[in-house]
C-alpha positions as CSV (number, residue, x, y, z in Angstrom):
1,M,116.7,76.1,88.3
2,C,117.3,72.8,89.8
3,Q,119.8,74.0,92.0
4,W,117.4,76.5,93.5
5,K,114.9,73.8,94.1
6,I,117.4,71.7,95.8
7,E,118.6,74.6,98.1
8,Y,114.9,75.2,98.9
9,S,114.3,71.6,99.8
10,Y,117.5,71.6,101.8
11,C,116.3,74.7,103.7
12,V,112.9,73.4,104.4
13,N,113.9,69.8,105.4
14,Y,117.1,70.8,107.5
15,E,116.1,69.6,111.0
16,E,119.3,69.8,112.9
17,E,119.5,72.5,115.6
18,L,121.8,75.3,114.6
19,V,124.7,76.3,116.8
20,L,124.8,80.1,116.6
21,C,127.9,81.8,117.5
22,P,129.3,85.3,117.0
23,I,130.4,85.9,113.4
24,S,131.9,88.8,111.8
25,A,129.4,89.8,109.3
26,A,131.3,92.7,108.2
27,N,134.4,90.3,107.1
28,L,132.1,87.8,105.4
29,L,130.2,90.5,103.8
30,T,133.2,92.2,102.3
31,D,134.8,88.8,101.1
32,I,131.3,88.1,99.2
33,L,131.1,91.7,97.9
34,T,134.7,91.2,96.4
35,D,133.8,88.0,94.7
36,F,130.8,89.7,93.1
37,V,132.2,92.9,91.8
38,P,133.5,91.5,88.6
39,V,130.1,90.0,87.7
40,F,128.4,93.5,88.5
41,E,131.1,95.2,86.5
42,E,130.6,92.8,83.4
43,K,127.1,94.1,83.5
44,N,128.2,97.8,83.9
45,I,126.6,97.8,87.4
46,T,128.3,99.4,90.4
47,L,128.1,97.6,93.7
48,Q,128.7,99.8,96.5
49,L,129.0,99.2,100.1
50,T,127.7,102.3,101.8
51,E,128.1,101.5,105.5
52,C,129.6,98.6,107.4
53,C,129.5,98.2,111.2
54,M,132.0,95.9,112.8
55,E,129.3,94.3,115.3
56,K,129.3,90.8,115.4
57,V,126.1,88.8,114.9
58,L,124.8,85.4,116.2
59,G,124.7,83.0,113.2
60,D,126.3,80.5,111.1
61,A,129.0,81.7,108.8
62,E,127.9,79.3,105.8
63,I,124.3,80.3,106.1
64,F,125.0,84.0,106.3
65,Q,127.0,83.6,103.1
66,H,124.0,82.0,101.3
67,I,121.8,84.7,102.3
68,V,124.1,87.4,100.9
69,Q,124.7,85.6,97.9
70,N,121.0,85.1,97.1
71,L,120.3,88.7,97.8
72,L,123.2,89.8,95.4
73,K,122.0,87.3,92.7
74,N,118.4,88.7,93.1
75,A,119.7,92.2,92.8
76,L,121.8,91.4,89.8
77,Q,118.9,89.9,88.0
78,Y,116.4,92.6,88.5
79,T,118.2,95.9,89.1
80,T,118.1,98.8,86.4
81,G,121.0,100.6,88.0
82,N,123.4,100.6,90.7
83,V,123.0,98.4,93.7
84,T,124.0,99.5,97.3
85,V,124.6,97.2,100.3
86,S,124.8,98.3,104.0
87,L,125.4,96.7,107.3
88,K,124.5,98.8,110.2
89,K,123.7,98.5,114.0
90,V,120.0,99.3,114.7
91,E,117.7,99.0,117.8
92,S,114.5,97.0,117.3
93,N,112.1,96.4,120.0
94,S,114.8,97.5,122.7
95,E,117.2,94.9,121.2
96,T,120.5,95.7,119.4
97,M,120.6,93.9,116.1
98,V,122.5,94.2,112.9
99,Q,120.7,95.1,109.6
100,L,122.0,94.1,106.3
101,A,120.3,96.0,103.5
102,V,120.5,95.4,99.9
103,K,118.9,98.2,97.6
104,N,118.3,98.6,93.9
105,P,116.2,100.3,91.4
106,V,113.6,98.1,89.5
107,E,111.7,98.6,86.1
108,E,108.9,101.0,86.6
109,E,106.6,98.7,84.7
110,C,107.2,95.8,87.0
111,D,104.1,94.8,89.0
112,L,105.9,93.6,92.3
113,K,103.7,92.7,95.3
114,V,106.2,93.3,98.1
115,E,103.9,91.6,100.7
116,R,104.2,88.3,98.5
117,I,108.0,88.9,97.7
118,F,109.1,86.0,100.2
119,D,106.3,83.5,99.1
120,R,107.7,80.3,97.5
121,F,107.5,80.7,93.6
122,Y,106.4,84.2,93.4
123,T,108.1,86.3,90.8
124,G,106.1,89.3,90.3
125,N,105.3,90.5,86.7
126,V,108.8,91.8,85.6
127,P,109.1,92.0,81.8
128,G,111.8,90.0,80.1
129,K,112.8,88.3,83.4
130,Q,112.5,84.7,84.3
131,S,113.0,83.2,87.7
132,T,112.2,80.4,89.9
133,G,110.7,82.6,92.8
134,L,112.9,80.7,95.2
135,G,115.8,83.0,96.0
136,L,114.1,85.3,98.3
137,T,112.1,82.6,99.9
138,I,115.5,80.9,100.7
139,V,116.6,84.2,102.2
140,K,113.6,84.4,104.5
141,L,114.1,80.6,105.6
142,L,117.7,80.9,106.3
143,T,117.3,84.1,108.0
144,E,114.6,82.7,110.3
145,K,116.7,79.7,110.9
146,M,119.3,81.9,112.5
147,G,116.7,83.6,114.6
148,G,116.5,86.8,112.4
149,R,113.8,88.7,110.6
150,V,113.5,89.9,106.8
151,A,111.5,92.6,105.2
152,A,111.2,94.2,101.8
153,S,110.0,97.5,100.6
154,L,109.5,99.1,97.2
155,E,109.4,103.0,97.2
156,N,109.9,105.4,94.3
157,G,111.2,102.6,92.2
158,M,113.8,101.5,94.7
159,F,113.5,97.8,96.0
160,E,115.1,97.1,99.4
161,V,115.6,93.8,101.3
162,D,116.4,94.1,104.9
163,V,117.9,91.2,107.0
164,L,118.0,91.9,110.8
165,L,120.1,89.6,112.8
166,A,120.6,89.5,116.6
167,T,124.0,90.3,118.2
168,K,123.1,88.6,121.5
169,L,121.1,85.5,122.5
């Protein structure tokens, strides 16, 4: 729990201007997924990359890694089945962007308020799960520091977090 608070504090208080440069989100993503596969397999959960575009994004490699790691930790903690990850090129407001999506099924009896999912300390009402409520807040803060946007949805028992990152200044 302490680690989350330290990471959150760092995100909020980081004042240096980020130097965004083209990074290979696909290479970073596949490396991180490779590291996480054994953790998911230990819990008998399949972690699947369904789509992976090679478009570079403007960002910071270390921050992108934190975003992906936090999304995967969140999925691992709350999933009731297999987790899918995709990285695809999309058009948003006549702008080419890359969308990172992490999708997983959740407990039917969870009382999740998607509009609050990125709020600090929000954990929803998920039976048997304990959380600081900071992981997705950190994802949002880091994404915004890189000039991106984040959104979440819950449809038919499937929870999805989408991170949109620019490909050009």
